[in-house]
N, C-alpha and C positions, 0 to 999 in steps of 0.2 A: 699460744703463749698467753693471750689475755685470759684464757681459762686458768692457767697456773697462777697468774697474777690475782685473779678473782679468788682462787683458793687460799692464797697467802693472806689477802686482805680479810676474807671472811673468817678463816680459821683463827686468826689473831683477834679479831673482834669478838669471836665466840669465846676464846680463851680468857681474854682480859676485860671485856666490857659488855658481856652478854646482857641484853635487855636495857642497857643504857643507850643514850642517843648516838654517841660516836666514840671512837677509840683514840686514846693518846698512845701512839705506837712506840714512843721512846720511853715514857714513864710507865707504859703497860698498865693503864687504868682507863676508866671511863671519862668521857668529855661531855659536858652538857652545855648546849648553846641556849641562850635565853630566847631564841626564836621560837622554840617549841614549848615554852612554859614548862609545866610539869609532865607534859605528855612524854612518854618514853618510847624507845625502840625505833628511832628514826632510821638507823642503818638497816634494821631488819625489814621495815616496810619499803624503804627505798630500793633494797636489793632483791626483793621477791621476784620480780620479773626477770632480772638478770640471771638469777639462779635457775629459773625455769627455762629460759632460752638456752642457757649453757648446759642444760640437762644435768644439773647438779641436784639429783632427785632427793637424796638423803638430806642435804642441806635445806632444800625447799620445804621438805616435810617438817623439819625441826622449826623452821621459821613460821610455817603455817600454824603449828601447835602453839608457838609462843603467842601469835596473834590471837588465836582462839581463847587462850587462858589469861593473857596478861595485857593486851592492848586496851587501855582504859582512857576514855575521854572525860570522865567525870572528875576533873581536877580543877581546883580553884587556882587558875593561873592565866596570865595574859600571854597570848600567842600571836605570832605574825600570821595573819589571815592568808597572805600570799604563800609563805613558806609551807605552812601546814597544808594548804590546798595542793601545791604542786608536788610535794613529797609524799604526804600521807594519803590524801584523797586520790591523787594520781596513781600512787603506788598500789593502793588497794583496788582501784578500778582495773588497772591492767592485769594485776594478779588474777582478778576474777575472770576477765575476758580470755586470758590464756589458759587458765586451769579449770574454769567452770565451778570452782569451789564456792559454795554459797556464803561461807563465813566472810569472804572478802567483800561481796556485794553488800551484805548486811552492815558491816563496819563502815564501808564507804558512805552509805546513805545516812547512818547514824551520825557520822562526823559532819557530813554536809549539813544536816539539820542544826548541829551545834554552831555552825558558821553563819547561819541565816541572820542572827541579830546584828551582825556587822553592817547589814544594809539598812538598818534603822536610822537613816540620816534624812535631812530635808529633801535631798536630791535623789537618794538611793545610791549615790556613789559611796561604796563601803569604807569603813574605817580600816586603817592599817593594822591596828592592834585590837584584840578582843579578849576580854576575860570570859572564858567559855563556861564558867559557872554562873556569873552574874549577868552575862550578856551585855556588859558595858564596853563600849568601844572608844577609842581615841586615835589620834594620829601621832606619828613620830614628832617629837618636840622640835626637831631641827628642820622639818620640811616646810618650806615657804609659807609662813603664816597659817599653820594648822591645815595644810593641804594634804590630800591623798595623792599617791604617786602613780603615774600613768602605768608603769610596768607592773604595779601591784594590783590595781583594780582592773587592769586590762589583761590579766593573765589568770582569769577564773573561768573564762568562757567555755573552753573545751570540756573541762571537768564537770561544770554545772549542767551543760547540755546532756552529758552522759548520766548525771545523777537523775535528771528528769526522765531520761529514757529507761533507766533501770528501776526507778521507784514508782513510775507512773504519776509522779507528782510534778505538775508543770511549774511550780513556784521557782525551782532552781533556774530553769531556762529563762523565766520571766525576769528574774533579778539581773541576769547578765545582758539580756536584750535591752533592758532599760538603760544600762550604762551606755550602750551605743546611741540610744535616743538622745541622751544628754550631750554626748560628744558631737552628734550630727547637728544639733541646734546651735552649737557655739561657732563663732568665727575662729578660723585657724590663722594665726599669723603666718603669712607667706605659704599657707597650705600645710604648715608644720604643726605637730601636736606638742605643746609644752609638757614638761615632765610633772607639773604640779597643777592640781585642780582642787578647789575648795569645796568640800562636800556639803557645806551649809549654803553658801551663796551660789554655787554652781558656776563660778567664774574661775578662769585660769589664775594660778599664782604667778611667780616669776616666769618670764619667758626664757626658760632654758630648754634646749632640745637635745636629746642624746639617743643614739641607736645602741649605746652601751647601757651600763647600769642606769636605772630609773626610767628608761624608755623601752629598752630592747624587746622583751617578749610581748609587749602590746602589739607590735607590728607582725611578729611571728604568728600570733594568735588570730589576726585578721585573715591572713593567708590560709592558715590551717583550719579555721572555722569553715571557710569556703570548701576546702578539700574534704573536710570531714563530713560535710552534708552531701557528698557525691556531687560537688560543684553546683548545688542549688542555692546556696546562700549568696545571692547576688550582691546584697548590701556589703557583706564582708569583703567580697571580691573587689568591689568598686573602692571601698575605703583603703584596701591594701595597695592597689595599683596607683591610686591618686597620691597616697603617702609616699610611695617609692619615687614617683615623679618629682615631688617636692624635695625629697632627700637627694635625688640626683642633682637637682638644680642648685640647692643651697648648701649641702653638706659634703658631697663627694668631690674630692680634689685629687690632683696628681702631683706628687713631689717632683723636685727637679731631677731626682734620680729615677723617675719613671714609675714610682710605686703609687697605686691607687689607694686612697685611704678615706675613712669617713670621719670628718671632724665633728666637734661639738659646737653648738650654737648658743651663745649667751646674750640675749637681748639684742640680737642683730650682729654681734661680733663673733667671729669664728675662733675657736681654740683648736690649734692643730695637734690634737692629741687623740689617740684611739685606745680604747680599753681592750683587754683580753676578751671581755664579755662581748664586745662589738664584733668579734671574729665569727660569731655564729651567723652573721648576716650573709657571708659567702654562700653558705648552705641554703639560707632562706631565698636568696635571689635565684639560685639554681633551681630550687624546688618550685618556685613560682614562675619559672621561665615558660613553661608549657602553656600557661593561660594568658601570657602577656599580650596586651592589646596591640593592634596594628603591626604585626610582623616583628615584634621586638623580642621574640624568643631567643634568638642568637645573642642579642645584646645582653639580656639578663644572664645567660650562661657565662658570657664573657666577663660580665661584672662579678659574678661569683668566683670565676677563676682568678681574676685580678685581686680580689680580697683575700682569697686563699693564699696567693703568692705573697702578698704583703705580710700576712700573719705568719707564714712560714719564715719569711725574713726576720720577723721579730724573734722567732725561736733561734734561727741560725746565727744571729748576731750576738748571742750570749755565750758565755763559756760553757754553760751546762746544756745548751741546746734545748732549753725549756723557756717558754715565753714569759715576759714580765707582765704584771697586772695592767700596766698602761705604758704606752710608748709614744714618742713625739716626733713631729716633723717640723722642726724650726731651728733656726740658727745653725744650719748645716747638718743637723742631726737627722737621721732617718730611721724610723722603726726601732728606736732605742729608748729605754727608760732613762730619764735624766735626774729623777728625784729618788732619793733613797726609799721613800715610802711607796714607791711604785715598782720596786725591783723584785717583789716576791712572786712566787708561784704556788698556789694552794691546790694543786691537783685538778685544776679546772679543765672542763671538756670541750670548750667552744671551738678550738682550732681543729681538734680531732673530729668533732661533729661536722665541721665544714668539709674536711677531707672525705668523710664517709659519704656525704651527699654528692660531692663532686665526683667521687669514684663511681657511685651508682648511676649518676646521670651522664657521665662522659666516658667512663672506663679508661681514662688516661692513667697509665701505670705509675706516674709520678706521685699520685695521691697515696697509693699504698707504700711507696718508698718513703714519703714524708711521714706517714703513720708509723712506719717501722723505726725511723729515726727517733720519734717520740717515745716509742716503747723502750728503745735502748737507753735513752736519757732517763726515763722513769726508773728503769731497773738499776741504772748506775747511781743515780743521785737521790731518789725518793724511797727506794726500797730499803727498809731497815729490818732488823730482827723481828720486831713486833708489828709489822704491817707496812704501810706506806705513809710518808709524812710530806707535808709541804715544805718549801724552801724559802728562806728569808731574802736571799740575794742571788739571783741567777747569773750575775756577772762575776761572782766570786768563784775561785776554784775550790774553796773549802766549804763543804755543806754546813749551813747553820739551819737545822731543822726546826719547824714551828711546832712539831709534836701534835698535829691533828690529822687524823684520817677522815676526811670529809665524807659524809654519807653519799654525796653526789659522785664521788670517785667510783663507787661500786654501781651506782645507778646509771651514770652517764659515761664517764671517761672509759671505763672498761667495757661497757656495752657498745659504745660507738667503735671502739677498737675491734671488738669481736665481729661486729657487722661489716666493718671495713674489709676484713679478711674472710668474710663468709660469702656464700652465693647470694645472688639478688633475690632468690625466692624465699629467703628467711625474712619474715615480716616485710613482704613486698609493699612498696609505697601505694599501690592501687587499693590495698585493703586496710592499711594501718597509717595512722598519723601519730607522731611522737609528741607528747606534751613537752613543756620546756625543761622537764627533769628527765627526759628520754623515756617516759612511760608510754608504751604504745597503746593507742585507743583505736578501736575499729571504725572504719568509715561507715556511716549510717546510710544504708541504701534506701532510697525512697520506696521502692517496690515492696520490701519485706520489713515488717516491724521486727522480725525475728533475727537475732544476731548470730544464732548458732551456726549458720552456714558459713560465717566468716572466720571460723577458727582456722588459724594458720593455713 
């Protein structure tokens, strides 16, 4: 079914928005997000590996030809370093590793080089925004006194290590290893990592901590950096398990109805709210269970299962059976969005991602059942004539569509669904690590510099 869904999403993108970043499935035209500046083709690059894995050979070939002829980074525009890295660099890298087509390697390295000026700061903590023509960077104006954001500068590691691996140029890996040095020198409040770090002073901004937006993928990349080095990156491993320890102590709570959730921390006070983005953490805890110190493997799997259950409840308690952007645990409310501006669903993958990890690591059939519920809800409420659209209010019985088919729907949501219902030997975890946009990168084995043995 996810194959037919992918076909519907792709065919309509091709029909109405080919070469543009994303599709507006209701108005049947292109959608351009300012995250990518003037770089075009986000959906194409994001979907390459999904097309390949689903054996949509014709579509993959068209996409590859578009990349060869039209993917252009010589644009005078400001881009999000983080978004361009996870979608474009990540998408090109995994397309290369899966298909062996040289054009993808070449483009990935070319784009990586264009991102390097973002690291020209006093500390080497990169800017959030970069003009890729002028090389001038800056931070989001709203981010705590000109700070860089933990989830943004902390989610470059996997891709940049692979850029060094494929280009033979150590500079990429050096840039991301330096970020760790800066973080390790700093005192962590209660062992937690605040979401804001000033790239000039090298000091934390506001003491806000989140495992959802602004923090999320930093933690994921600590664990995956260790896994991707064939478990030789001891520093990444230690940083991950220490962080999880602090998260358990300070952020993980149980509601009166017995649901485990991860709260947000603001200067020592807890806000009892969990974002849809935070739901990825169930899969992360389960993926990291195997290496957990002092016999805590079972505990980490259990934690993953509890988060999966809470996130399933956030879906189940809506009329559309699709989860809201954020949900709360206070004033007698549990796993429900109480604010209008948190009731939307934009085709996000995190809950399905956690189902996929929990399925692969436990084979409990409920995860496939829950995934199937999500498929039915997507087909019923998000599928429209011209593709798939997000929803403005999941508690309403009448769909109000947001008219955007996000590129991550093809890259992540549909890929994780496909993997949830596939055999475990498709992209097995011992050989592949998924970047935060679901782009599979091969584990780099210490014995062989040569990656070709690791193809599927």
